C-alpha positions in Angstrom: 0.0 0.0 0.1 1.2 3.6 -0.7 0.1 6.7 0.8 -0.5 9.6 -1.7 -1.8 13.2 -1.2 -3.9 15.0 -3.7 -5.1 18.5 -2.9 -4.0 17.9 0.7 -6.1 15.0 1.2 -4.5 11.6 2.0 -5.4 8.6 -0.3 -4.3 5.0 0.0 -3.2 3.0 -3.0 -4.2 -0.7 -2.5 -3.1 -3.5 -4.8 -6.1 -4.7 -6.8 -6.1 -8.2 -5.3 -6.2 -6.7 -1.7 -9.1 -4.3 -2.9 -11.1 -7.2 -4.3 -10.7 -9.1 -1.0 -11.9 -6.2 1.0 -14.8 -5.5 -1.2 -15.8 -9.2 -1.5 -15.9 -9.5 2.3 -17.9 -6.2 2.7 -20.5 -7.6 0.1 -20.6 -11.0 2.0 -21.2 -9.2 5.4 -24.0 -6.9 4.0 -25.6 -10.0 2.3 -25.6 -11.9 5.7 -27.0 -9.1 7.7 -29.7 -8.4 5.0 -30.9 -11.9 5.1 -31.8 -11.7 8.9 -35.5 -11.3 9.5 -36.8 -7.9 10.9 -37.8 -9.4 14.1 -34.2 -10.5 14.8 -32.9 -7.2 13.9 -35.5 -5.5 16.0 -34.7 -7.6 19.0 -31.0 -6.7 18.7 -31.9 -3.0 18.3 -34.2 -3.2 21.3 -31.4 -4.8 23.4 -33.8 -7.4 24.7 -30.7 -9.8 25.1 -27.2 -9.8 23.9 -26.9 -10.0 20.2 -24.9 -13.2 20.3 -27.7 -14.9 22.3 -30.4 -13.6 19.9 -28.5 -14.7 16.9 -27.6 -18.1 18.4 -31.2 -18.7 19.2 -32.2 -17.6 15.6 -29.7 -20.0 14.1 -31.0 -22.7 16.5 -27.8 -23.4 18.1 -26.9 -24.3 21.5 -24.3 -22.7 23.5 -22.1 -25.9 23.2 -22.5 -25.8 19.3 -21.6 -22.2 19.1 -18.8 -22.4 21.5 -17.3 -25.3 19.6 -17.8 -23.4 16.2 -16.2 -20.2 17.6 -13.3 -22.2 19.3 -14.0 -20.9 22.8 -15.4 -22.5 26.0 -19.1 -22.6 26.9 -18.4 -20.8 30.1 -16.7 -17.8 28.2 -19.7 -17.7 25.7 -22.1 -17.6 28.6 -20.3 -14.7 30.2 -20.4 -12.9 26.9 -24.2 -13.7 26.4 -25.0 -12.4 29.9 -22.8 -9.3 29.7 -20.4 -10.4 32.4 -17.6 -10.1 29.9 -17.3 -8.0 26.7 -15.4 -10.5 24.7 -12.1 -10.0 23.1 -12.0 -8.6 19.5 -10.8 -12.1 18.4 -13.7 -13.8 20.2 -16.3 -11.6 18.7 -14.8 -12.1 15.2 -15.0 -15.9 15.8 -18.6 -15.6 16.9 -19.5 -13.4 14.0 -18.1 -16.0 11.6 -19.8 -18.9 13.3 -23.1 -16.9 13.2 -22.6 -15.8 9.8 -22.9 -12.1 10.5 -20.9 -8.9 10.3 -18.9 -8.5 13.6 -20.4 -5.0 14.1 -23.7 -6.5 14.5 -22.6 -8.2 17.7 -21.4 -4.9 19.2 -24.8 -3.3 19.1 -25.1 -3.3 22.8 
């Protein structure tokens, strides 16, 4: 990547291959979030429960299932779902991948 200034504004030049990876990921994340029903998105917005718990239930997963898929302990997942722990960035990314959503959706609280 290269940094370039045009009219005093910084721009980043990214190799085409990296650009395509980034845009594909954004498109995949948007498609995954768009596929969620309104009642799920409304529940997340209303903060009735932690987004991880809402999405896990929507995906019909047990805590054991999700914890295995996200490579974490069930106890740690429980602490995240109950709000006792925030969850590391790595953990939230793993949960987002397992739940097939954009990681930002899990941070809605």
